[in-house]
C-alpha positions in Angstrom: 20.3 -37.1 -3.9 19.1 -33.2 -4.4 18.4 -32.1 -7.7 20.3 -29.6 -9.4 19.8 -27.4 -12.3 21.7 -27.8 -15.3 22.1 -25.4 -18.2 22.3 -27.2 -21.0 24.0 -24.5 -23.2 27.0 -24.1 -20.7 27.0 -28.1 -20.7 27.2 -28.3 -24.2 30.0 -25.6 -24.5 32.1 -27.5 -22.1 31.7 -30.6 -23.8 32.6 -28.9 -27.0 35.6 -27.3 -25.7 36.9 -30.6 -24.0 36.5 -32.9 -27.4 38.0 -30.0 -29.5 35.7 -31.4 -32.5 35.2 -28.6 -35.4 31.6 -27.5 -34.6 29.4 -24.7 -35.5 26.7 -24.0 -32.6 23.5 -22.2 -32.1 22.5 -22.4 -28.6 19.4 -20.8 -26.8 20.0 -19.4 -23.3 17.6 -20.2 -20.6 17.5 -24.1 -21.6 17.7 -25.6 -18.3 16.8 -29.1 -16.7 16.6 -30.5 -13.2 18.4 -33.5 -12.6 20.0 -35.5 -9.5 23.0 -36.9 -11.9 24.2 -35.5 -14.9 27.1 -37.7 -15.7 24.8 -40.1 -17.8 23.6 -37.0 -20.0 27.3 -35.9 -20.5 27.9 -39.4 -22.0 24.9 -39.2 -24.0 25.9 -35.8 -25.6 29.6 -37.4 -25.9 28.2 -40.5 -27.9 25.9 -38.1 -29.9 28.5 -35.8 -31.1 31.1 -38.7 -31.7 28.1 -40.6 -33.6 27.6 -37.9 -36.0 31.5 -36.8 -36.1 32.3 -40.3 -37.4 30.2 -39.7 -40.4 31.4 -36.6 -42.1 34.7 -34.6 -42.4 33.0 -31.3 -42.1 31.9 -29.3 -39.1 29.3 -30.6 -36.7 26.3 -28.4 -36.3 24.8 -28.6 -32.9 21.6 -26.6 -31.9 19.7 -26.1 -28.7 16.0 -24.5 -28.7 13.4 -24.3 -26.2 9.6 -24.5 -27.3 6.5 -24.5 -25.4 6.8 -28.3 -25.5 10.5 -28.7 -23.8 14.0 -28.4 -25.0 15.4 -29.9 -28.3 19.3 -30.5 -28.7 20.1 -31.1 -32.2 23.6 -32.6 -33.7 24.0 -32.6 -37.3 26.4 -32.9 -40.3 26.4 -33.4 -43.9 27.8 -36.6 -45.3 28.3 -38.6 -48.1 27.6 -42.0 -46.5 25.0 -43.9 -47.4 25.0 -46.5 -44.3 24.7 -45.1 -40.7 25.7 -47.1 -38.0 23.0 -48.8 -35.5 22.3 -46.5 -32.2 23.0 -48.2 -29.0 19.8 -49.0 -27.1 22.0 -48.1 -24.2 21.5 -44.3 -25.4 17.7 -44.3 -24.9 17.9 -46.0 -21.4 20.2 -43.3 -20.4 17.9 -40.6 -21.1 14.8 -41.9 -19.1 15.7 -40.2 -16.1 15.6 -36.8 -17.9 12.2 -37.3 -19.5 13.9 -36.9 -22.7 14.0 -39.1 -26.1 16.6 -39.7 -28.7 15.2 -39.5 -32.3 17.5 -40.3 -35.3 16.8 -38.4 -38.9 18.8 -37.8 -41.9 19.1 -38.6 -45.3 21.8 -41.2 -46.6 24.2 -39.3 -48.8 23.2 -36.1 -47.7 23.1 -35.6 -43.7 22.7 -37.3 -40.3 21.0 -35.8 -37.4 20.6 -37.1 -33.7 17.7 -35.0 -31.7 17.4 -35.4 -27.9 14.1 -34.3 -27.0 13.6 -33.0 -23.4 9.9 -33.0 -22.4 8.3 -30.8 -20.1 
């Protein structure tokens, strides 16, 4: 299969529009990756949005940033919940072909955040 360039900004906006979740976005331009199959990444983005959305009744904050080390996609929301559910190990496995890793951050009772870090 031939690799194609995927604009992560366009991908997030497409998923956001389809899901119709209350979100605030701050997405940089020119955040592009090459891949043979974008479907697993779409599933991971959906998972991240659903995961964070279940923890809050407030808008989801999505950001996309490019640095000299790679691209970071962030899904964050404020929450009053003290316990966060476990992340499925399948998510990290699905990110391997994209040279990306999932990182969970947050402070119980304050905010929850998932970061997807794409390495150059």
